[in-house]
C-alpha positions in Angstrom: 24.5 -28.2 -16.5 22.9 -31.2 -18.2 22.7 -33.1 -14.9 21.4 -30.0 -13.2 18.6 -29.6 -15.8 17.8 -33.3 -15.6 17.6 -33.2 -11.8 15.4 -30.0 -11.9 13.0 -31.8 -14.4 12.9 -34.8 -12.1 12.1 -32.6 -9.1 9.3 -30.9 -11.0 7.7 -34.2 -12.0 7.9 -35.5 -8.4 6.4 -32.2 -7.1 3.5 -32.5 -9.5 2.8 -36.1 -8.5 3.1 -35.2 -4.8 0.8 -32.2 -5.0 -1.8 -34.1 -7.0 -1.7 -37.1 -4.6 -1.7 -34.8 -1.6 -4.6 -33.0 -3.0 -6.6 -36.2 -3.5 -5.6 -37.3 0.0 -6.4 -34.2 2.0 -9.2 -32.8 0.0 -11.5 -35.7 -0.5 -14.1 -34.2 1.8 -13.6 -30.8 0.4 -14.4 -32.0 -3.1 -17.7 -33.1 -1.9 -18.4 -29.8 -0.2 -17.5 -27.6 -3.1 -20.6 -28.6 -5.0 -22.7 -25.8 -6.4 -25.2 -24.6 -3.9 -28.4 -26.0 -5.3 -30.4 -27.7 -2.5 -33.9 -27.3 -1.1 -34.1 -24.2 1.0 -36.3 -25.8 3.7 -33.9 -28.7 4.2 -30.9 -26.4 4.2 -32.5 -24.0 6.8 -33.3 -27.0 9.0 -29.7 -28.2 8.9 -28.4 -24.7 9.6 -30.7 -24.3 12.5 -29.6 -27.6 13.9 -25.9 -26.6 13.6 -26.6 -23.3 15.3 -28.5 -25.1 18.2 -25.6 -27.5 18.5 -23.0 -24.7 18.7 -25.1 -22.9 21.3 -25.5 -26.1 23.4 -21.7 -26.9 23.2 -20.7 -23.4 24.1 -22.7 -23.8 27.4 -20.7 -26.9 28.2 -17.2 -27.1 29.6 -14.9 -27.1 26.6 -11.2 -26.7 26.0 -9.3 -24.4 23.7 -9.3 -26.6 20.6 -13.0 -27.2 20.9 -13.6 -23.4 21.1 -11.6 -22.9 18.0 -13.5 -25.7 16.2 -16.9 -24.2 17.4 -15.8 -20.7 16.2 -14.9 -22.1 12.8 -18.3 -23.8 12.7 -20.0 -20.5 13.5 -18.0 -18.6 10.9 -18.7 -21.3 8.3 -22.4 -21.0 9.2 -22.2 -17.3 8.6 -20.8 -17.9 5.2 -23.5 -20.4 4.4 -26.1 -18.0 5.6 -24.7 -15.3 3.2 -24.7 -17.7 0.3 -28.3 -18.9 1.0 -29.5 -15.4 1.5 -28.0 -14.4 -1.8 -29.7 -17.3 -3.5 -33.1 -16.5 -1.9 -32.7 -12.8 -2.9 -32.1 -13.8 -6.5 -35.3 -16.0 -6.5 -37.2 -13.1 -4.9 -36.1 -10.8 -7.6 -37.2 -13.3 -10.2 -40.6 -13.5 -8.5 -40.9 -9.7 -8.4 -40.1 -9.6 -12.1 -42.8 -12.2 -12.9 -45.3 -10.3 -10.7 -44.4 -7.1 -12.5 -45.1 -8.7 -15.9 -48.5 -10.0 -14.7 -49.3 -6.6 -13.3 -52.1 -5.8 -10.8 -55.6 -7.4 -11.0 -57.8 -5.9 -13.7 -61.1 -5.1 -12.0 -64.0 -3.4 -13.9 -67.3 -2.7 -12.1 -66.2 -5.1 -9.3 -65.5 -7.9 -11.7 -62.1 -9.4 -12.4 -61.4 -9.1 -16.1 -58.6 -11.7 -16.5 -58.4 -15.4 -17.1 -58.4 -17.8 -14.2 -55.0 -19.1 -15.2 -53.5 -15.6 -14.7 -55.2 -15.3 -11.3 -53.9 -18.6 -10.1 -50.4 -17.8 -11.3 -50.5 -14.4 -9.5 -51.7 -16.1 -6.2 -49.0 -18.8 -6.6 -46.3 -16.2 -7.1 -47.5 -14.2 -4.1 -47.5 -17.3 -1.9 -44.0 -18.1 -3.0 -42.9 -14.5 -2.4 -44.3 -14.7 1.1 -42.5 -17.9 1.8 -39.2 -16.5 0.5 -39.6 -13.4 2.7 -40.0 -15.6 5.8 -37.1 -17.8 4.7 -34.9 -14.7 4.2 -35.8 -13.5 7.7 -35.0 -16.9 9.1 -31.6 -16.9 7.4 -30.9 -13.5 8.8 -31.8 -14.7 12.2 -29.5 -17.7 11.9 -26.7 -15.5 10.6 -27.1 -13.1 13.5 -27.1 -16.0 16.0 -24.0 -17.5 14.4 -22.2 -14.1 14.7 -23.2 -13.7 18.3 -22.0 -17.2 19.0 -18.7 -16.4 17.3 -18.3 -13.3 19.4 -19.1 -15.2 22.6 -16.7 -17.9 21.8 -14.0 -15.4 21.2 -14.7 -13.9 24.6 -14.6 -17.3 26.2 -11.4 -18.2 24.4 -9.7 -15.0 25.6 -10.8 -15.6 29.2 -9.6 -19.2 28.9 -6.2 -18.1 27.6 -5.8 -15.7 30.5 -6.8 -18.4 32.9 -4.3 -20.9 31.4 -1.5 -18.3 31.4 -2.1 -17.5 35.0 -2.4 -21.2 36.0 0.5 -22.5 38.1 1.0 -26.2 37.3 4.1 -26.6 39.4 7.8 -26.1 38.8 9.7 -28.3 36.5 11.9 -29.2 39.4 9.0 -30.7 41.3 8.3 -34.5 41.3 4.7 -33.9 40.1 6.0 -32.4 36.8 8.1 -35.5 35.9 5.6 -38.0 37.2 4.0 -38.8 33.8 7.4 -39.9 32.5 7.7 -42.7 35.1 4.1 -43.3 36.3 1.8 -43.3 33.4 -1.9 -43.5 34.1 -3.7 -46.6 32.9 -6.1 -44.5 30.8 -3.1 -42.7 29.2 -1.4 -46.0 28.6 -4.4 -47.5 26.9 -4.9 -44.4 24.7 -1.3 -44.3 23.7 -1.3 -48.1 22.9 -4.4 -47.8 20.8 -3.0 -45.0 18.7 0.3 -46.7 18.3 -1.6 -49.8 17.2 -3.4 -47.6 14.6 0.0 -46.3 13.4 1.3 -49.8 13.2 -1.7 -51.0 11.1 -1.1 -48.0 8.8 2.5 -49.0 8.3 1.5 -52.6 7.7 -1.0 -51.5 4.9 1.9 -49.7 3.2 4.0 -52.9 2.9 1.3 -55.3 1.6 2.1 -57.2 -1.5 0.1 -55.0 -3.8 1.5 -51.7 -2.5 5.1 -52.2 -1.3 6.6 -51.1 -4.7 4.7 -47.7 -4.5 5.9 -47.3 -0.9 9.5 -47.8 -1.9 9.1 -45.4 -4.8 7.7 -42.7 -2.6 10.4 -43.2 0.1 13.1 -43.1 -2.5 11.6 -39.9 -3.9 11.7 -38.4 -0.4 15.3 -39.5 0.1 16.2 -38.0 -3.3 14.6 -34.7 -2.4 16.1 -34.7 1.0 19.7 -35.4 0.0 20.0 -33.7 -3.4 17.2 -31.2 -3.4 18.8 -28.4 -1.3 22.2 -28.5 -2.9 21.2 -28.7 -6.6 18.3 -26.3 -6.2 20.6 -23.7 -4.6 23.2 -24.1 -7.3 20.4 -23.6 -9.9 19.0 -20.5 -8.3 22.6 -19.2 -7.9 23.2 -19.7 -11.7 19.9 -17.8 -12.4 21.1 -15.0 -10.1 24.4 -14.6 -11.8 23.3 -15.0 -15.4 19.7 -13.8 -15.5 19.4 -11.1 -12.7 20.8 -7.6 -13.3 23.9 -6.8 -11.4 23.4 -5.1 -8.1 21.7 -5.7 -4.7 18.8 -7.5 -6.4 21.0 -10.6 -7.0 21.7 -10.9 -3.3 18.0 -10.4 -2.2 16.8 -12.7 -5.0 19.2 -15.5 -4.1 18.3 -15.2 -0.4 14.6 -15.4 -1.1 15.1 -18.2 -3.5 17.1 -20.2 -0.9 14.2 -19.8 1.5 11.8 -21.1 -1.1 13.9 -24.0 -2.3 14.6 -25.2 1.2 10.9 -24.9 2.1 9.9 -26.8 -1.0 12.4 -29.6 -0.3 11.3 -30.1 3.3 7.6 -30.0 2.4 8.0 -32.4 -0.6 10.1 -34.8 1.6 7.4 -35.0 4.3 4.6 -35.2 1.7 6.4 -38.1 -0.1 6.8 -39.9 3.3 3.1 -39.3 4.1 2.0 -40.6 0.7 4.1 -43.7 1.2 2.3 -44.5 4.5 -1.2 -43.1 4.5 -2.3 -43.2 0.8 -4.8 -46.0 1.5 -8.5 -45.6 2.1 -8.4 -47.9 5.1 -6.3 -45.5 7.1 -8.2 -44.3 10.2 -9.3 -40.7 10.6 -7.1 -40.2 13.6 -4.0 -41.3 11.7 -5.0 -39.1 8.8 -5.4 -36.1 11.1 -2.1 -36.8 12.7 -0.3 -37.0 9.3 -2.1 -33.9 8.1 -0.9 -32.0 11.2 2.7 -33.1 10.4 2.3 -31.9 6.8 1.3 -28.5 8.1 4.2 -28.6 10.6 6.7 -29.3 7.7 5.9 -26.0 6.2 7.0 -24.0 9.2 10.0 -26.3 9.8 11.0 -25.7 6.2 10.7 -22.0 6.7 13.0 -22.2 9.7 15.6 -24.1 7.8 15.3 -21.8 4.7 15.4 -18.6 6.7 18.5 -19.8 8.6 20.4 -20.8 5.5 19.5 -17.5 3.8 20.5 -15.4 6.8 23.9 -17.1 7.3 24.7 -17.7 3.6 27.6 -20.0 4.5 28.3 -21.0 0.9 28.6 -17.4 -0.4 29.5 -15.1 2.5 30.0 -12.1 0.2 26.3 -12.3 -0.8 25.1 -12.3 2.8 22.3 -9.7 3.4 22.6 -9.0 7.1 25.7 -7.5 8.6 27.0 -10.7 10.2 30.6 -11.6 10.5 31.9 -15.0 9.2 32.8 -16.0 12.8 29.2 -15.3 13.9 27.8 -17.1 11.0 29.9 -20.2 11.7 28.8 -20.1 15.3 25.2 -20.0 14.3 25.4 -22.5 11.5 24.0 -25.6 13.2 21.1 -23.9 15.0 18.5 -23.4 12.2 18.5 -27.2 11.5 18.6 -28.0 15.2 15.7 -25.7 15.9 13.7 -27.1 13.0 14.3 -30.7 14.0 13.5 -29.9 17.6 10.3 -28.1 16.7 9.2 -31.0 14.5 9.9 -33.6 17.2 8.2 -31.8 20.1 5.3 -30.8 17.9 4.9 -34.4 16.8 4.7 -35.4 20.4 2.1 -32.7 21.1 0.0 -33.8 18.1 0.3 -37.4 19.3 -1.0 -36.6 22.7 -3.8 -34.5 21.3 -4.9 -37.2 18.9 -4.6 -39.9 21.5 -6.4 -37.7 24.0 -4.0 -38.1 26.9 -4.6 -36.6 30.4 -3.9 -33.1 31.5 -0.8 -34.0 33.4 0.8 -35.5 30.2 -0.1 -32.3 28.3 1.5 -30.2 31.0 4.6 -32.3 30.9 4.8 -32.1 27.1 4.3 -28.3 27.3 7.0 -27.9 29.9 9.5 -30.1 27.9 8.8 -28.0 24.8 9.4 -24.7 26.6 12.5 -26.2 28.3 14.1 -27.4 25.1 13.4 -24.2 23.1 14.5 -22.0 26.0 17.7 -24.0 26.4 18.4 -23.8 22.7 17.9 -20.0 22.8 20.2 -19.8 25.8 23.0 -21.7 24.0 22.6 -19.4 21.0 22.9 -16.3 23.2 26.0 -17.6 25.0 27.7 -18.5 21.7 26.9 -15.2 20.0 28.2 -13.2 23.0 31.4 -15.3 23.1 32.0 -14.7 19.4 31.2 -11.0 19.7 33.8 -10.6 22.5 36.4 -12.3 20.3 35.9 -10.3 17.1 35.1 -6.9 18.7 38.7 -5.7 18.3 39.3 -7.1 14.9 39.4 -4.8 11.8 37.0 -5.0 8.9 34.4 -6.5 11.1 30.8 -5.5 10.1 29.3 -3.2 12.7 26.1 -4.7 14.0 23.0 -2.5 13.4 20.7 -1.2 16.0 18.0 -3.6 14.9 20.3 -6.6 15.5 21.0 -5.3 19.0 17.2 -4.9 19.7 16.6 -8.5 18.5 19.4 -9.8 20.7 18.0 -8.0 23.7 14.4 -9.3 23.0 15.8 -12.8 22.6 17.7 -12.6 25.9 14.7 -11.2 27.8 12.3 -13.8 26.3 14.6 -16.6 27.2 15.0 -15.4 30.7 11.2 -15.1 31.1 10.7 -18.6 29.7 13.2 -20.2 32.1 11.9 -18.3 35.1 8.3 -19.2 34.2 9.3 -22.9 34.1 11.1 -22.5 37.4 8.2 -21.0 39.3 5.6 -23.2 37.6 3.9 -21.3 34.8 4.4 -24.0 32.2 1.7 -23.0 29.8 2.9 -19.4 29.7 6.5 -20.6 29.1 5.3 -22.8 26.2 3.3 -19.9 24.8 6.3 -17.6 24.9 8.5 -20.3 23.3 6.2 -20.8 20.3 5.6 -17.0 20.1 9.3 -16.5 19.9 9.7 -19.0 17.0 6.6 -17.5 15.3 7.9 -14.0 15.5 11.3 -15.1 14.1 9.6 -16.7 11.1 7.4 -13.6 10.4 10.2 -11.1 10.9 12.6 -13.1 8.8 10.1 -13.4 6.0 9.4 -9.7 6.2 13.2 -8.9 6.1 13.7 -10.9 2.9 10.5 -9.8 1.2 11.1 -6.1 2.0 14.6 -6.3 0.5 13.4 -8.2 -2.5 10.5 -5.8 -3.1 12.8 -2.7 -2.7 15.4 -4.1 -5.1 12.8 -5.1 -7.7 11.3 -1.5 -7.6 14.8 0.0 -8.0 15.6 -2.1 -11.0 12.1 -1.6 -12.5 12.2 2.2 -12.3 16.0 2.6 -12.9 16.8 4.6 -16.0 19.5 2.2 -16.8 17.3 -0.9 -16.9 15.1 -2.1 -19.8 11.8 -1.3 -18.0 13.0 2.2 -16.9 14.1 3.0 -20.5 10.8 1.8 -21.8 8.8 3.9 -19.4 11.1 6.9 -20.1 10.8 6.7 -23.9 7.3 5.3 -24.5 5.4 7.3 -21.8 7.8 10.3 -21.8 8.2 10.0 -18.0 11.1 12.1 -16.6 13.8 10.3 -14.5 12.9 12.3 -11.5 9.3 11.1 -11.7 10.5 7.5 -12.0 12.5 7.9 -8.8 9.4 9.4 -7.1 7.3 6.4 -8.3 10.0 4.0 -7.0 10.1 5.7 -3.6 6.3 5.8 -3.3 5.9 2.2 -4.4 8.6 1.0 -2.0 6.9 2.9 0.9 3.5 1.4 0.0 4.9 -2.1 -0.2 6.7 -1.9 3.1 3.6 -0.5 4.7 1.5 -3.4 3.5 4.1 -5.9 4.6 4.4 -4.3 8.1 0.6 -4.2 8.4 0.2 -7.8 7.4 2.9 -9.0 9.8 1.4 -7.0 12.7 -2.1 -8.3 11.8 -0.9 -11.9 11.8 1.0 -11.6 15.0 -1.8 -9.8 16.9 -4.9 -11.7 15.6 -3.7 -15.3 15.2 -2.1 -17.8 17.4 1.3 -19.4 16.9 2.4 -21.8 14.2 1.3 -24.7 16.4 -2.4 -23.7 15.9 -2.1 -22.6 12.2 -1.5 -24.2 8.9 -0.2 -22.6 5.6 -3.7 -22.4 4.1 -4.9 -20.4 7.1 -1.9 -18.0 6.7 -2.6 -17.6 3.0 -6.3 -17.1 3.8 -5.3 -14.5 6.4 -3.3 -12.7 3.7 -6.3 -12.7 1.3 -8.6 -11.5 4.0 -6.2 -8.8 4.9 -6.0 -7.8 1.3 -9.8 -7.6 1.1 -10.0 -5.6 4.3 -11.1 -8.3 6.8 -10.0 -7.4 10.3 -9.9 -3.7 9.4 -13.6 -3.1 9.2 -13.6 -0.7 12.2 -11.0 1.4 10.5 -12.9 1.2 7.1 -9.6 0.3 5.4 -9.3 -2.2 2.6 -5.8 -2.6 1.1 -7.1 -3.5 -2.3 -9.1 -0.3 -2.4 -6.0 1.6 -1.3 -4.0 0.1 -4.3 -6.9 0.9 -6.6 -7.0 4.5 -5.2 -3.2 4.8 -5.8 -3.6 3.6 -9.4 -6.5 6.0 -9.9 -4.4 8.9 -8.5 -1.5 8.2 -10.8 -3.6 7.7 -13.9 -5.8 10.8 -13.0 -2.7 13.0 -12.6 -1.2 11.7 -15.8 -4.5 12.3 -17.8 -5.0 15.7 -16.3 -1.5 16.8 -17.2 -1.9 15.5 -20.7 -5.1 17.4 -21.1 -3.5 20.6 -19.8 -0.6 20.3 -22.2 -3.1 19.7 -25.1 -5.1 22.8 -24.1 -2.0 24.9 -23.7 -0.2 23.8 -26.9 -2.9 22.8 -29.3 -6.4 24.1 -28.6 -6.1 27.5 -26.9 -3.6 29.0 -29.3 -6.2 28.6 -32.0 -8.7 30.7 -30.1 -9.0 34.5 -29.8 -7.8 34.4 -26.2 -4.6 36.3 -25.4 -1.7 34.7 -23.6 -2.7 35.8 -20.1 -6.2 34.4 -20.5 -4.9 31.1 -21.8 -2.4 30.7 -19.0 -5.0 31.5 -16.4 -7.6 29.2 -17.9 -5.1 26.3 -18.0 -4.2 27.0 -14.3 -7.8 27.1 -13.2 -8.6 24.0 -15.2 -5.7 22.1 -13.6 -6.6 23.2 -10.1 -10.2 22.0 -10.5 -9.0 18.8 -12.0 -6.6 18.1 -9.1 -9.5 18.6 -6.7 -11.7 16.2 -8.6 -8.9 13.6 -8.8 -8.3 13.8 -5.1 -12.0 13.5 -4.3 -12.3 10.5 -6.6 -9.2 8.9 -4.9 -10.7 9.4 -1.4 -14.0 8.0 -2.6 -12.3 4.8 -3.9 -10.4 4.4 -0.6 -13.9 4.2 1.0 -13.9 7.4 3.1 -17.4 8.0 4.4 -18.0 11.7 4.2 -21.0 11.6 6.6 -18.6 10.5 9.4 -16.3 13.4 8.6 -19.1 16.0 8.5 -18.6 17.1 12.1 -14.9 17.4 11.6 -15.5 19.6 8.5 -18.0 21.7 10.4 -15.6 22.3 13.2 -12.8 23.2 10.9 -14.8 25.2 8.4 -14.8 28.4 10.5 -11.0 28.3 11.1 -10.4 27.4 7.5 -12.7 30.2 6.3 -10.7 32.8 8.3 -7.4 31.3 7.2 -8.3 31.2 3.5 -10.1 34.6 3.5 -7.2 36.4 1.7 -6.7 33.5 -0.6 -10.3 33.4 -1.6 -10.4 37.2 -2.0 -7.4 37.0 -4.3 -8.9 34.1 -6.2 -12.2 36.0 -6.8 -10.2 39.1 -7.8 -8.2 37.0 -10.3 -11.5 35.7 -11.9 -12.7 39.3 -12.2 -9.4 40.3 -13.8 -9.7 37.5 -16.3 -13.3 38.3 -17.2 -13.3 42.1 -17.2 -9.7 42.3 -18.4 -8.8 45.8 -17.2 -5.2 44.7 -17.5 -3.6 42.2 -19.9 -0.3 40.5 -20.3 2.2 43.0 -21.7 0.5 46.1 -20.3 2.6 48.8 -18.7 1.0 49.6 -15.3 1.8 51.6 -12.2 0.4 50.4 -8.8 1.5 51.5 -5.4 4.6 53.1 -6.8 5.5 50.0 -8.8 5.9 50.5 -12.6 6.4 47.6 -14.9 5.0 45.2 -17.5 2.4 42.6 -16.7 4.3 39.3 -17.1 1.7 36.8 -16.0 -1.8 36.9 -14.5 -2.4 33.9 -12.3 -5.6 33.1 -10.4 -4.1 34.3 -7.0 -1.5 36.9 -8.0 -0.1 38.8 -10.9 3.6 39.0 -11.8 5.0 42.5 -12.8 8.4 42.6 -14.6 10.3 45.8 -13.8 12.8 47.6 -16.0 15.7 46.0 -14.2 14.3 42.5 -15.1 13.3 41.8 -11.5 9.7 40.5 -10.8 7.2 41.8 -8.3 4.3 39.6 -7.3 1.2 41.6 -6.5 -2.0 40.0 -5.1 -4.9 40.3 -7.4 -7.1 42.0 -4.8 -4.9 45.1 -5.0 -5.8 45.6 -8.7 -9.4 45.7 -7.7 -9.2 47.8 -4.5 -6.5 50.3 -5.5 -5.9 52.8 -8.2 -4.0 51.3 -11.1 -2.5 53.4 -14.0 -2.5 51.4 -17.2 -0.6 53.5 -19.7 -0.9 51.0 -22.5 -4.6 50.2 -22.3 -6.2 50.5 -25.7 -2.8 50.6 -27.4 -2.2 54.3 -26.2 0.6 56.2 -27.9 3.4 57.7 -25.8 4.0 61.5 -25.7 7.5 62.9 -25.5 7.5 66.5 -24.2 10.7 68.5 -23.6 10.5 72.0 -22.0 13.5 74.4 -22.3 14.2 77.9 -21.0 16.0 80.3 -23.3 17.4 83.8 -22.8 15.2 86.8 -23.7 17.5 87.9 -26.5 17.1 84.8 -28.7 15.1 84.5 -31.9 12.1 82.4 -31.1 11.4 81.5 -34.7 14.9 80.0 -35.2 14.5 78.0 -32.0 11.1 76.8 -33.0 12.3 75.6 -36.4 15.3 73.9 -34.9 13.2 71.9 -32.4 10.7 70.9 -35.0 13.4 69.8 -37.4 15.0 67.6 -34.7 11.7 66.0 -33.8 10.7 65.3 -37.4 14.1 63.7 -38.2 13.9 61.3 -35.2 12.6 57.9 -36.3 10.8 57.4 -33.0 8.5 60.4 -33.5 5.3 59.7 -35.5 4.4 61.9 -38.4 0.7 61.9 -37.4 0.0 63.7 -35.2 2.8 66.2 -36.1 5.2 67.5 -33.5 4.2 70.9 -32.1 6.1 73.8 -30.3 4.4 75.8 -27.6 5.3 79.1 -26.0 4.7 78.3 -22.4 5.7 81.4 -20.4 7.7 84.6 -20.4 9.5 85.0 -17.1 12.3 87.0 -15.7 14.5 83.9 -16.2 13.7 83.8 -19.9 11.5 82.3 -22.5 9.9 78.8 -21.7 9.3 76.8 -24.8 8.0 73.2 -24.9 8.0 70.7 -27.9 5.7 67.7 -28.0 5.7 64.6 -30.2 4.1 61.2 -30.2 5.7 57.8 -30.2 4.3 54.3 -30.9 4.2 53.2 -27.3 4.9 54.3 -23.8 7.9 52.0 -23.8 9.6 54.2 -26.4 9.4 57.4 -24.5 12.6 57.1 -22.5 14.7 56.1 -25.6 13.2 58.8 -27.7 13.8 61.5 -25.0 17.4 60.5 -24.7 18.0 60.6 -28.5 16.2 64.0 -28.8 18.0 65.7 -26.0 21.4 64.6 -27.4 20.4 65.9 -30.9 18.9 69.2 -29.6 22.0 70.0 -27.5 24.3 69.3 -30.4 22.3 71.4 -32.9 22.0 74.3 -30.4 25.8 74.3 -29.9 26.4 74.4 -33.6 23.9 77.3 -34.0 25.3 79.2 -31.0 22.1 79.0 -29.1 22.5 78.7 -25.3 20.0 78.0 -22.6 19.1 80.5 -19.9 21.2 80.6 -16.7 20.0 79.3 -14.3 18.0 76.9 -16.4 15.1 74.6 -15.6 14.4 71.6 -17.7 11.1 69.8 -17.3 10.5 66.4 -18.9 7.1 64.8 -18.8 
């Protein structure tokens, strides 16, 4: 472990020295250009106009693809300078306006200016400056518009040139014309190549002079140290971190795979940087050599990605930690190809950069392009043959991982692309074959990066929101977030992250070239531009705004729920509102709050409501008809809450339904029946139909029992018996007193009714049952019988 830590510290020191030296080497010109923008506006406008005229003139000439890219970069840089200059001029204009506001208008009394000459001169001077600034701002806007138009025209020309080159038939690779540059070099090509080789030789000679040979050896030894020991020790170190510092689970595998990619990338980039510093650290090195070495430094980044992605995918040292479902036999078969592909790409790209810097002829360029496509296509063909052979051997073995559908799609795409590359070389479309070769490598780099980043992001989110992790427990206890909500947050965040990654990969693949025309800084700038919404202007989508909107939505919902809980638990119980009013008020408040939070979220996203006005107008009629009943019930609910004809706890009867009001919501009311079931009644029915509220105003219940006796009974005895039973029952109120009434005298007998009051309508049924039991028992003891046939009416 001590050796591992010492080596890690040594690598860190070498990395710091390399990055500092590389920064001084490659950014010498940039340091001069990053000066604060404080120059004379007239001089700057003149320079910008000259640059614009130069771009326009060169666009009209016959230019190649690289010149188009350079001119487009110049035009975009001119747009940025125009924006910066316009901002500076606007600030000065605001200062002038403030000064003119302080001076105020001229004070004229009886046609005579009543102010000092100094104030008058100052006002005229400021007005002249303002007029000059206005004209300069207009000129800047014109330059900006011209640069944007030039950029658009260059993009169109570049697109047309690409289509022309792809459709250009330069001859089959089996023709003698294709191989001619290898045996019969043109004199002009030979001279250019010799001149550039001489420049490289002079650069190497400078590195071994007496005053610099020691530094050269030190940098080369550093490169050798990083190359030989970097990958192995760094992988052991990140493996130790994965085992001892990362929580157990799938995160260890995804972290280790991502760390392997990063360590291999760092090792390759540092190695090439150290070699470059050993050779081209002098000021006397020519610009062509510096550009050549700078291109190789950019290339080392992509070659390092290829090596790192290959080692992470195959995971030969730890097969059980391998992320993709690849058998050991397949991994062994594919083991040499990541390094072979990276070395092959580095060599052929070095040749292409050499030809580009040296300025060789078109035939040499076509030969290099064809050789590039042939080598990459042949390598892909060998990979396909070996993988198919291994698959046939292990297809009948047990415990073999079943390849996923995605792997099958990738294999089919690789086979199809390889066939198209080789066929294009055969029939003579060399440039198209070279483009497909680089695009295949570039897609592999982007898809591989997406694969590991998506797995890593998914595992990090799972650990972060897991109730068993430290962060999950902290969120659960400190913020009182339920486990279900943590799982929902994890799912939403994973979906959002994968969407962002997929969008970025698609944007890079569709809007940029291949790795041969990019550098890592441009890829990083593309990511920053994508994050800020550049390239998505037509869709009015800015990823950073979407993230801010998501945060606003989560915080808004959390605050709204907290306020609702505070209203329901703390504030409203201390008011005179009853339970139904409180529940309805909290519901209405939460609904309005959700609408406001959603509107605020959509506003932060950047939705322009004026562009959606016609959609809203077209849908308003249909939505109006569809929500008619909902709106009617909503308004009825508000009326019930304000007029309060019914309250929670009232015993009502509506449409044959009798029960207690359990809850009054904004849209519907819940009625609890005697059998404990619940009936949901729309609020509009309480407004439009007859409702019987038997408990409104705390109304007492009336218990009436009507009995029919024979004609030969003593009415007084019966009357006293009934009154005694009513008065002795604890449900019957003393005031008003129970009363006995002689209802009718019929052929069937004497009809007598007795009436008493109870506290509430809910006690009627219980009181009736008790009274009937007691009356029948007393009558049986006294020998009193009912008339036969008898009719008993209970109201």
